[in-house]
C-alpha positions in Angstrom: -0.1 -0.1 0.0 1.3 3.4 -1.0 2.0 6.0 1.7 1.5 9.8 1.5 2.3 12.4 4.1 -1.1 13.2 5.7 -2.5 16.8 5.4 -5.9 16.0 7.0 -5.4 18.4 9.9 -4.7 21.6 7.6 -8.0 23.1 8.3 -7.7 23.0 12.0 -4.0 24.1 11.8 -5.0 27.1 9.5 -7.7 28.1 12.0 -5.3 28.2 14.8 -2.6 30.2 12.7 -4.4 32.8 10.5 -6.9 35.5 10.6 -9.0 35.3 7.4 -9.0 38.6 5.7 -10.1 37.9 2.2 -10.2 40.9 -0.1 -9.6 43.2 2.9 -5.8 43.3 3.2 -3.4 44.3 0.5 -2.0 41.3 -1.6 -4.7 39.2 0.5 -2.2 38.2 2.9 -3.4 36.6 6.0 -1.0 37.6 8.8 -0.6 35.8 12.2 -2.6 37.1 15.0 -0.7 38.8 17.9 -2.1 35.9 20.3 -1.3 33.2 18.0 2.1 34.4 17.1 3.1 34.2 20.7 1.6 30.7 21.2 2.6 29.0 17.9 6.0 28.1 16.3 7.3 27.1 19.6 8.2 23.5 19.1 9.4 21.2 16.2 5.9 20.0 16.1 4.5 23.4 15.6 6.8 24.1 12.6 5.9 20.6 11.0 2.3 21.5 11.2 2.9 25.0 9.9 4.8 23.4 6.8 1.8 21.1 6.0 -0.3 24.7 6.0 2.1 25.9 3.4 1.3 23.1 1.1 -2.5 23.5 1.5 -3.1 26.5 -0.7 -1.2 24.6 -3.7 -3.6 21.8 -3.3 -6.5 24.1 -3.1 -5.4 25.6 -6.3 -5.4 22.3 -8.2 -8.8 21.2 -6.8 -10.5 24.7 -7.2 -8.9 27.1 -9.9 -5.9 26.0 -11.7 -8.2 24.0 -14.5 -10.6 27.0 -14.7 -7.8 29.5 -15.4 -4.9 27.6 -17.0 -6.6 24.9 -19.1 -9.5 27.3 -20.0 -6.8 29.7 -21.5 -5.7 27.3 -24.4 -7.0 25.5 -27.5 -7.3 22.3 -25.6 -10.5 23.7 -24.5 -13.4 24.9 -26.9 -15.9 27.7 -26.1 -19.3 26.7 -24.6 -22.1 29.1 -23.6 -22.8 26.6 -20.9 -19.7 27.4 -19.1 -19.8 29.7 -16.1 -19.4 33.3 -17.0 -15.9 33.5 -15.7 -14.5 30.3 -17.6 -15.9 31.4 -20.8 -14.3 34.9 -20.2 -10.9 33.4 -19.4 -11.0 31.3 -22.5 -11.9 34.3 -24.8 -9.7 36.6 -23.1 -12.2 39.1 -22.0 -11.9 38.1 -18.2 -11.2 41.6 -16.9 -9.8 42.4 -13.5 -12.2 40.8 -11.0 -12.6 37.3 -12.7 -13.8 34.6 -9.8 -11.1 32.3 -10.7 -8.2 34.6 -11.8 -8.5 36.7 -8.5 -8.4 33.5 -6.1 -5.4 32.2 -7.8 -3.6 35.4 -7.0 -4.8 35.2 -3.4 -3.8 31.8 -2.9 -0.1 32.3 -3.9 0.1 35.3 -1.7 -1.2 33.2 1.2 1.4 30.4 0.4 3.9 33.2 0.6 2.8 34.6 4.0 2.6 31.1 5.4 6.2 30.3 4.4 7.5 33.8 5.8 5.7 32.9 8.9 7.9 29.8 9.2 11.0 31.3 7.8 10.9 34.0 10.3 10.6 31.8 13.3 12.2 28.5 12.5 15.6 29.4 13.6 14.3 30.3 17.0 13.1 26.6 17.5 14.9 23.8 19.2 15.1 20.6 16.9 16.2 17.2 17.8 18.0 16.6 14.6 19.7 19.5 12.5 18.9 17.9 9.3 15.1 18.0 10.4 15.5 21.8 10.8 17.2 22.1 7.4 14.7 20.0 5.6 11.7 21.8 7.0 13.3 25.2 6.1 14.0 23.8 2.6 10.2 23.2 2.2 9.4 26.6 3.0 11.8 28.1 0.7 10.5 25.6 -2.0 6.9 26.4 -1.6 7.7 30.0 -1.5 9.9 30.0 -4.5 7.3 28.0 -6.5 4.6 30.7 -5.6 6.8 33.5 -6.7 7.6 31.8 -10.0 3.9 31.2 -10.6 3.1 34.8 -9.9 5.7 36.1 -12.0 4.8 34.4 -15.1 1.1 34.7 -14.7 0.8 38.4 -13.4 4.2 39.8 -14.2 6.5 41.5 -11.6 5.1 41.4 -8.1 6.3 42.9 -4.7 9.2 40.9 -3.2 8.2 40.1 0.5 10.7 37.9 2.2 9.1 38.2 5.8 5.8 38.9 7.5 5.1 42.5 7.6 2.4 44.6 8.6 -0.2 45.8 6.0 1.0 49.5 6.1 4.5 48.1 5.7 3.5 45.9 2.6 1.9 49.0 1.1 5.3 50.6 0.7 7.0 47.7 -1.2 6.7 48.3 -5.0 6.1 45.7 -7.8 9.3 44.4 -9.0 9.8 43.5 -12.6 8.9 40.3 -14.0 12.7 39.3 -14.2 13.3 40.5 -10.6 10.5 38.3 -9.3 12.0 35.4 -11.3 15.5 36.2 -9.7 14.0 36.0 -6.2 12.1 32.7 -7.0 15.4 31.3 -8.1 17.1 32.3 -4.9 14.4 30.7 -2.9 14.3 27.3 -5.2 18.2 27.2 -5.1 18.3 27.5 -1.2 15.6 24.9 -1.1 17.6 22.5 -3.1 20.6 22.9 -0.8 18.4 22.0 2.3 15.9 19.5 1.0 16.7 15.7 1.2 17.2 13.4 -1.9 14.0 11.4 -0.6 11.9 11.5 2.4 11.2 8.6 4.7 8.2 6.6 3.8 5.7 8.4 6.1 6.5 11.6 4.4 6.8 10.4 0.7 5.4 13.1 -1.3 6.9 16.3 0.0 9.2 18.4 -2.0 12.8 17.0 -2.6 16.0 18.7 -3.7 15.1 17.3 -7.1 11.7 19.0 -7.3 13.4 22.4 -6.4 15.8 21.9 -9.1 13.2 20.8 -11.7 10.9 23.7 -10.9 13.8 26.1 -11.1 14.7 24.6 -14.4 11.1 24.9 -15.8 11.4 28.7 -14.8 14.7 28.9 -16.7 13.0 27.4 -19.6 10.6 30.1 -19.5 13.4 32.7 -19.6 15.3 30.8 -22.2 18.1 30.4 -20.0 18.9 26.9 -21.5 22.4 26.5 -20.2 21.2 27.1 -16.8 18.3 24.8 -17.0 20.4 21.9 -18.5 22.6 21.8 -15.5 19.8 21.3 -13.2 18.0 18.8 -15.5 21.1 16.9 -16.1 21.5 16.5 -12.4 17.9 14.9 -12.0 18.4 12.7 -14.7 21.8 11.7 -13.7 20.3 11.0 -9.9 19.2 7.6 -10.9 16.0 8.2 -8.8 13.6 8.8 -11.6 12.4 6.9 -14.7 9.7 7.2 -17.1 6.7 5.1 -16.5 6.6 1.8 -18.8 3.0 2.7 -19.8 1.3 6.1 -20.2 -1.5 5.0 -18.0 0.7 4.3 -15.1 1.5 8.0 -14.8 -2.0 8.8 -13.7 -3.1 5.7 -11.6 -3.4 6.1 -7.9 -1.5 2.8 -7.7 1.7 4.5 -9.1 1.4 7.9 -7.1 4.8 9.1 -6.1 6.5 6.5 -8.4 9.6 7.3 -10.2 7.6 8.9 -12.9 6.8 11.8 -10.5 9.3 14.4 -9.4 6.6 16.4 -7.7 2.9 15.7 -6.9 0.2 17.3 -5.1 -1.1 14.6 -2.6 -4.7 13.6 -2.1 -6.0 11.1 0.2 -9.5 9.6 0.1 -11.6 8.4 2.8 -13.9 11.5 3.2 -11.3 13.1 5.5 -11.5 16.3 3.5 -8.3 15.7 1.6 -9.7 14.1 -1.7 -8.9 15.0 -5.3 -12.2 16.9 -6.6 -10.5 17.9 -9.9 -11.4 14.6 -11.2 -15.2 15.2 -10.9 -14.6 18.4 -12.8 -13.7 16.6 -15.8 -17.2 15.8 -17.2 -20.7 17.2 -16.6 -23.1 16.0 -14.1 -25.4 14.4 -16.6 -22.7 12.0 -18.2 -22.6 8.3 -16.7 -19.9 6.1 -17.2 -18.1 3.2 -15.4 -15.5 5.8 -14.4 -18.1 8.3 -13.3 -21.0 6.4 -12.2 -22.6 9.4 -10.4 -21.6 12.0 -13.2 -19.4 14.9 -12.8 -19.6 18.6 -12.3 -21.3 21.5 -14.1 -17.7 23.0 -14.3 -16.6 20.6 -17.0 -14.8 21.9 -19.8 -15.4 20.9 -23.3 -12.2 19.4 -24.9 -11.6 21.0 -28.3 -12.0 18.6 -31.4 -8.7 20.5 -32.4 -7.0 18.7 -29.5 -8.7 15.3 -30.2 -8.0 15.3 -33.9 -4.3 16.2 -33.3 -3.6 12.7 -32.0 -2.4 10.3 -34.6 -4.2 7.0 -35.3 -3.1 4.3 -32.7 -2.0 7.0 -30.1 -2.9 5.3 -26.8 -2.8 8.6 -24.9 -6.0 10.0 -26.9 -8.8 7.6 -25.6 -6.9 7.5 -22.3 -7.2 11.3 -21.9 -10.4 11.8 -23.7 -13.9 10.5 -23.2 -16.1 10.6 -26.2 -19.7 10.5 -24.7 -22.8 11.8 -26.3 -25.3 12.8 -23.4 -28.6 13.3 -24.5 -28.5 16.8 -22.9 -25.0 17.5 -24.6 -24.4 18.1 -28.0 -20.4 18.1 -27.6 -18.8 14.7 -27.4 -15.3 15.4 -26.0 -14.5 15.6 -22.2 -11.4 14.7 -20.0 -11.2 11.5 -18.2 -7.4 11.6 -17.6 -7.4 11.3 -13.8 -10.6 9.1 -13.6 -8.7 5.7 -14.2 -8.7 5.0 -10.1 -8.1 1.5 -8.8 -10.4 2.6 -5.9 -13.7 4.4 -6.7 -14.7 6.7 -4.0 -18.2 6.9 -2.6 -18.0 10.7 -2.8 -17.1 11.9 -6.7 -15.0 14.7 -5.1 -13.0 12.3 -3.1 -10.6 10.6 -5.5 -7.2 9.7 -4.2 -5.0 10.0 -7.3 -2.5 12.7 -7.1 -2.0 15.6 -9.4 1.5 16.0 -11.1 3.2 19.4 -10.9 6.4 17.9 -12.4 6.7 14.6 -14.1 9.9 12.9 -15.1 8.9 12.8 -18.8 8.5 16.5 -18.5 12.2 16.6 -17.2 13.3 14.5 -20.1 11.2 16.4 -22.8 12.8 19.9 -21.4 16.2 18.3 -21.7 15.6 17.4 -25.2 14.5 21.0 -26.2 17.7 22.3 -24.8 19.7 19.7 -26.8 18.0 20.9 -29.9 18.7 24.6 -29.1 22.3 23.7 -28.8 22.2 22.3 -32.3 19.9 20.1 -34.4 21.0 16.6 -34.8 18.6 13.8 -36.3 20.5 11.1 -34.9 21.0 12.7 -31.3 19.8 12.4 -28.0 17.0 14.9 -28.5 15.4 12.7 -31.2 15.6 9.6 -28.9 14.1 11.3 -26.1 11.0 12.8 -28.3 10.7 8.9 -29.6 10.7 7.5 -26.4 7.7 9.5 -25.4 6.1 8.6 -28.8 6.9 5.0 -28.4 5.4 4.8 -25.1 2.2 6.2 -26.7 2.1 3.4 -29.4 3.6 5.7 -32.2 6.1 5.1 -34.7 9.4 7.2 -34.3 9.9 10.5 -36.2 12.6 10.9 -38.6 14.5 13.7 -40.2 12.2 13.3 -43.1 9.3 14.5 -41.0 11.4 16.7 -38.9 14.2 18.1 -41.0 15.2 21.3 -39.2 15.8 22.8 -35.7 12.6 24.9 -36.2 10.5 21.8 -37.1 11.9 20.0 -34.1 10.6 22.9 -31.9 7.3 22.5 -33.3 7.3 18.8 -33.0 8.2 19.1 -29.4 5.4 21.6 -28.7 2.8 19.4 -30.6 4.0 16.3 -28.5 4.0 18.2 -25.2 0.3 19.1 -25.9 -0.7 15.5 -26.2 1.4 14.3 -23.6 0.4 16.8 -20.8 -3.0 17.5 -22.0 -5.3 18.3 -18.5 -2.2 18.8 -16.7 -2.2 22.9 -17.0 0.8 23.0 -19.0 -0.4 24.1 -22.6 -0.8 27.9 -21.9 2.6 27.9 -20.2 4.3 26.3 -23.2 2.5 28.6 -25.7 3.5 31.7 -23.9 7.4 30.5 -23.5 7.2 29.4 -27.1 6.2 32.9 -28.2 3.1 31.4 -30.2 0.3 32.1 -27.7 -1.2 34.9 -29.7 -0.8 33.3 -33.1 -2.2 29.9 -31.8 -5.0 31.3 -30.1 -6.2 33.8 -32.6 -6.1 31.0 -35.4 -7.9 28.7 -32.9 -10.7 31.3 -32.6 -11.3 31.2 -36.3 -12.1 27.4 -36.2 -16.0 26.8 -36.7 -16.0 24.7 -33.4 -15.6 27.9 -31.4 -19.2 29.0 -32.3 -18.2 32.6 -32.0 -17.4 33.6 -35.7 -13.9 35.0 -34.9 -15.3 37.7 -32.8 -12.7 37.2 -29.9 -8.9 38.0 -30.3 -6.1 37.7 -27.9 -3.9 40.9 -27.9 -0.3 40.8 -27.0 -0.6 42.4 -23.5 -2.7 39.3 -22.5 0.2 37.2 -22.1 -0.1 38.0 -18.6 -3.2 38.4 -16.5 -4.5 41.5 -15.0 -3.6 42.5 -11.5 -6.9 41.9 -9.3 -8.8 45.3 -9.1 -9.0 44.9 -5.4 -5.5 45.3 -5.0 -5.4 48.6 -6.9 -8.3 49.7 -4.7 -6.4 49.1 -1.5 -3.3 50.9 -2.6 -3.9 53.7 -5.0 -0.1 54.7 -5.2 0.8 54.1 -8.8 4.4 54.1 -8.0 4.0 51.1 -5.6 0.9 49.1 -7.3 -0.3 49.5 -10.9 -2.4 47.6 -13.3 -0.5 45.8 -16.2 -0.7 47.7 -19.4 -3.8 47.1 -21.7 -6.4 46.2 -18.8 
């Protein structure tokens, strides 16, 4: 039986630690109350519980908002007037500055940062029975804070750099940094995390971030910045560690039986059993009126329509297509394509929102594919390792290898890899990220909007400034000083 570190007490911990101040405080930070600041963070156990609280917002994002924001914002999904108002607006680039999904994403990452700062401000004053334990927990706080800053940076542009807990008045004096400065801050945190985190955790804590998770996320950020030589060093270390391997079967990447396997460098951990820690993203994959063996009680009204463009991009015989996408015509629905990628569970929960399958943040397959991209950037070679890695992914999917006949140039390899990543990582929230870093977001989305399946007659267009999202309007209302907090151009 697999083991995951247990986060069932998160809600209790957070109630003890935080004053909930949603939309009232600048950056939506939740400062420690003066009472609890003096009564918590005194022991090793306190710090251990606080670290678990730092993970909780990342779990929340996967369960509640990431799909609505990042999967909607791509050509993997097609428009539907049955979507919630907010999801349709994200997909068509008219979400504005107060979208009900974009704003909570901002808030959750800032909550993560604040909780990590609370730990980092106090951890060195706590006595630990083992100095390694002290270092490892500190590394987790750096990792989660660095990850949050990276996400904020590429999603919203530059943000204020806040490395310790402050009062609201103090926070209001910290101006936005540039995107590159934000990334630099994240890089410092992730580098520090890699130094402090263990290679592996003991069995009872499997699933926590390791040094290789920190290196992998940092490499992903470097790929976004096109810092290929820096990313290559980190990816090489992960590959050379011998701790990871691509799953033999594509299906094994998403089964709860193989959670925390060598395919996974970092996953969000979920636990079923109606303890409040189940994966409810699975229920969002299809609508409530569709019934299948995998969805005997149906799904959720938030389900996104998978585009026929994505479905038809899979080659004949690609094992990933029918594993990832359900073809089902409901009497109430005219559209046949829905995600089912994470519903192949060995254990069927009583509650459709209580699956145990983990959600991948970084798979080893992604590590290998990023590494292959770098090799191609160093120089096209049809007989080199970059082709070998690309074809390893294709072979696992049941496809024939690509050759220099189909992919004759460095640029055609870039496109082949971008296409392969779309098929491999569909429903894993990476398509928008890949389009942005490839510099193809606007051309791809505007061409997609012209397709008949969009049913919107080309009336929507992505504009260049929409590479990043708007700063939530509430933040601008809370700090009206344009030298401290300002809206991204175009919004």
